[in-house]
N, C-alpha and C positions, 0 to 999 in steps of 0.2 A: 202278394205272392200266391201262386196257384198251388192247390193241394190236390193230390190224387190218391185214390184208394180203390181196391178191387171191389166191384159191386157184390161179389160173393161174400164179402165181409159185412155187408149191410144187413139190417133186419129184413125179414121177409116182406113186410109191408112197403118198405122203401124200395126193395127190388121190384115189386109189382108196379110202383109208380114209375120207376125208370123204364121198365119194359113198356108200359103204356105210352110214355113219352117218346120212346124210340120208335114204336110202331105207328102211333097215330098223331104224334106231334102235340099231344096234350101237355099244357104247361101246368105246373103245380107250384103254388105259392106257399111257402112255409111261414107261419105266423108265430110271434111271441107276444103274449098279452094283446091279441087281436090286431097286431101291427105286422105288416110284411117285413121279413128279415132276409129272405132268400127266395130265388125262383129257380125251379128245375126246368130247363129247356133242352131240346135235342142238340146234339153236337152240330148237325147241319145248320140249325137255326142260329146257334152261337157263331159259327163261321160266317154266316151271312151278315149277322150284326157286326162282327169285327170288321168285315170288309167294308161295310157302310161307314163305320166310324173311321177307318183308315182313309177312305176316299174323302170324307168330310174334313179330315185333318190335313190333307195334302193340298196346300194352297195352289201350287201350279196346276195340279190335276183339276181341282175345283174350277179354276179360272178357264181352263180349256173346255171343260164341260159346259160352263156358263156361256162361253163364246159359241160353242156348237149349237146350244139351244137357241141362242139369239139368231144364228144363221138360219136355223129351221123356221123360226118365226118370221124372218124376212123373206123366206122362200129362196134363199141362196143355197140351193142344193142341186146336185147332179142326179140325173136319172141313172139307174143301174146300167142301162144300155150304153150311156156315155162313158161310164167307168170301165165297162167290159169291151168297149169298142164294137159293140154289135149294132 
């Protein structure tokens, strides 16, 4: 289950980490006893990761992508001029 809270309720040092993440894409790993327990990533990076996972989990889409990649390897492609009728 996802949890949400307002960043203004976070301690100042955490707000600074979030700001840096948002502006520069810096990832921050939170540790407990020198072991990673959580990672702070930007919302855009999270969405990109979710999209990648969703594609990987979609068997029909994955099969279509694999077939398209195989066609490219075989050279079974149309030139853009052929597609546009130019």
